[in-house]
Legacy VTK file of the C-alpha trace (Angstrom):
# vtk DataFile Version 3.0
C-alpha trace
ASCII
DATASET POLYDATA
POINTS 202 float
39.528 16.232 106.697
39.947 15.700 102.968
40.554 12.245 101.513
42.631 12.056 98.356
42.857 9.074 96.021
45.970 9.665 93.916
45.845 7.262 90.976
48.530 6.811 88.375
47.074 6.260 84.914
46.869 2.702 83.647
49.111 0.920 81.169
50.017 1.938 77.640
52.202 0.041 75.209
55.006 2.567 75.781
54.788 2.270 79.566
55.151 -1.498 79.358
58.336 -0.928 77.352
59.648 1.317 80.205
60.119 4.352 77.958
60.111 7.975 79.032
56.567 9.030 78.207
55.991 12.641 79.171
53.837 14.748 76.873
53.720 12.046 74.191
49.970 11.430 74.008
49.331 7.694 74.031
46.000 5.902 74.642
45.545 3.071 77.084
46.345 -0.421 75.877
43.840 -3.265 76.291
45.707 -4.168 79.476
45.363 -0.566 80.668
41.615 -0.477 80.067
41.244 -3.676 82.074
43.315 -2.181 84.894
41.129 0.939 84.914
38.006 -1.200 85.256
39.560 -2.985 88.232
40.192 0.400 89.871
36.616 1.461 89.100
35.328 -1.726 90.746
37.485 -1.102 93.815
36.303 2.512 94.231
32.682 1.894 93.239
31.338 2.278 96.780
33.522 5.224 97.778
31.649 8.517 98.139
33.814 10.508 95.732
32.871 14.181 95.343
35.059 15.041 92.350
37.481 13.446 89.898
40.330 15.444 88.388
42.600 14.308 85.581
45.522 15.299 83.435
44.396 16.048 79.862
46.727 13.442 78.341
44.793 10.501 76.880
46.240 7.776 79.092
45.124 9.698 82.167
41.809 10.991 80.806
40.731 7.536 79.595
41.608 6.047 83.000
39.563 8.761 84.729
36.539 8.250 82.486
36.393 4.535 83.302
36.775 5.198 87.042
34.045 7.870 86.928
31.346 5.711 85.305
29.941 4.171 88.520
29.728 7.649 90.079
27.805 9.108 87.137
29.504 12.474 86.857
31.960 14.099 84.488
35.662 14.298 85.212
37.393 17.690 85.401
40.480 18.155 83.222
43.347 20.079 84.826
46.142 21.014 82.361
48.671 21.575 85.153
48.600 17.884 86.081
50.119 16.647 82.821
53.451 14.860 82.947
56.752 16.695 82.533
57.968 17.368 78.997
61.038 15.155 78.600
61.983 16.901 75.351
64.585 14.935 73.408
64.303 12.053 75.884
60.683 11.288 74.961
60.217 7.714 73.792
63.625 6.430 74.912
64.438 4.031 77.766
66.635 4.910 80.733
69.456 2.716 79.406
69.250 4.251 75.911
69.494 7.761 77.320
72.302 6.897 79.718
74.255 5.314 76.860
73.923 8.372 74.605
73.977 11.115 77.250
75.748 9.836 80.383
76.622 13.312 81.698
73.059 14.621 81.330
71.654 11.512 82.981
74.040 11.954 85.933
72.866 15.553 86.360
69.221 14.421 86.308
69.868 11.799 88.996
72.156 13.923 91.190
70.508 17.371 91.010
66.939 16.835 89.792
65.518 20.165 90.993
67.883 22.233 88.849
67.614 19.999 85.794
66.202 21.092 82.451
65.368 18.281 80.030
67.107 18.904 76.684
64.499 20.501 74.438
61.899 20.079 77.182
60.758 21.445 80.524
62.663 22.439 83.638
61.853 20.522 86.807
61.207 23.807 88.623
58.574 24.805 86.046
57.029 21.357 86.333
56.809 21.528 90.133
55.292 25.011 90.054
52.475 24.148 87.666
51.623 20.880 89.444
51.406 22.596 92.831
49.335 25.424 91.381
46.898 22.791 90.096
46.917 21.126 93.517
45.939 24.405 95.222
42.769 24.508 93.113
41.983 20.837 93.774
42.296 21.311 97.546
39.487 23.887 97.511
37.022 21.026 96.861
35.456 19.539 99.989
35.162 15.850 100.734
36.774 12.961 98.888
38.635 13.668 95.678
40.263 11.371 93.110
43.205 12.678 91.103
44.270 10.662 88.064
47.618 11.750 86.704
51.210 10.629 86.114
54.079 9.225 88.118
55.963 12.523 88.141
53.091 14.845 88.981
51.678 12.563 91.680
55.066 12.161 93.364
55.432 15.956 93.483
51.992 16.198 95.133
52.835 13.517 97.701
56.153 15.144 98.624
54.513 18.555 98.998
51.591 17.401 101.146
53.781 15.207 103.356
56.364 17.949 103.886
59.178 16.018 102.244
61.942 17.806 100.307
60.945 18.125 96.653
64.007 16.127 95.578
62.533 13.141 97.436
60.312 12.474 94.415
63.282 10.455 93.131
63.117 8.209 96.201
59.969 6.177 95.551
58.015 4.652 92.688
54.366 4.818 91.716
53.428 1.953 89.422
50.890 2.309 86.634
47.348 1.735 87.936
48.477 2.231 91.537
46.403 3.955 94.214
47.865 6.140 96.951
45.442 7.319 99.643
46.120 10.439 101.701
44.082 12.027 104.469
44.709 15.756 104.562
44.032 17.733 107.748
45.046 21.309 106.961
48.783 21.324 107.640
48.980 17.585 108.353
48.802 14.743 105.853
48.620 11.043 106.717
49.537 8.341 104.196
46.967 5.553 104.365
48.360 3.573 101.412
51.253 4.169 99.013
51.566 2.586 95.560
48.826 0.055 96.298
48.158 -2.334 93.385
46.314 -5.134 95.197
43.238 -4.574 92.995
45.256 -5.750 89.978
45.503 -9.252 91.409
41.841 -9.879 90.689
41.458 -12.509 87.989
39.690 -11.737 84.707
LINES 1 203
202 0 1 2 3 4 5 6 7 8 9 10 11 12 13 14 15 16 17 18 19 20 21 22 23 24 25 26 27 28 29 30 31 32 33 34 35 36 37 38 39 40 41 42 43 44 45 46 47 48 49 50 51 52 53 54 55 56 57 58 59 60 61 62 63 64 65 66 67 68 69 70 71 72 73 74 75 76 77 78 79 80 81 82 83 84 85 86 87 88 89 90 91 92 93 94 95 96 97 98 99 100 101 102 103 104 105 106 107 108 109 110 111 112 113 114 115 116 117 118 119 120 121 122 123 124 125 126 127 128 129 130 131 132 133 134 135 136 137 138 139 140 141 142 143 144 145 146 147 148 149 150 151 152 153 154 155 156 157 158 159 160 161 162 163 164 165 166 167 168 169 170 171 172 173 174 175 176 177 178 179 180 181 182 183 184 185 186 187 188 189 190 191 192 193 194 195 196 197 198 199 200 201
């Protein structure tokens, strides 16, 4: 059995503004650093064997804070980085829908065949994330993966045997923890989008 902690990176200023933030490389905000410390406190007594992270700063900084109590270095995995939204980077859903209603409808209706204008295709995104996952699953024991809403939802759908288009059907909040137990061909969801650790007072 392998235990997976799938952790979405903590808050940035752009995330709080609900903007599409794919490959735009933003650091954590003060709020985000506090959230990461709360996650670190929650996982302090877990026997984690390895921590993997997307190379983007918001993910890498989250991973570094979580790793401190375990006293080992995080491993950066380029394939885990968020999808490249191209011309949509930095804009909100409503701004994009107002300017490009037809493209937004295609993204919502047929996500697997969509190519972001000036960016990445969803098929390319899925392929690189799952290739990264194959390498991560070779590690024994308990593993933490710190990445992005898109890449983590692809991983969850794949391991749970859900259709890839189901990644549109649920949300992973910033600083959330999803826990999976992976038994070869079977995966059990222990928690999904858990943010109870964020309720701890300063």
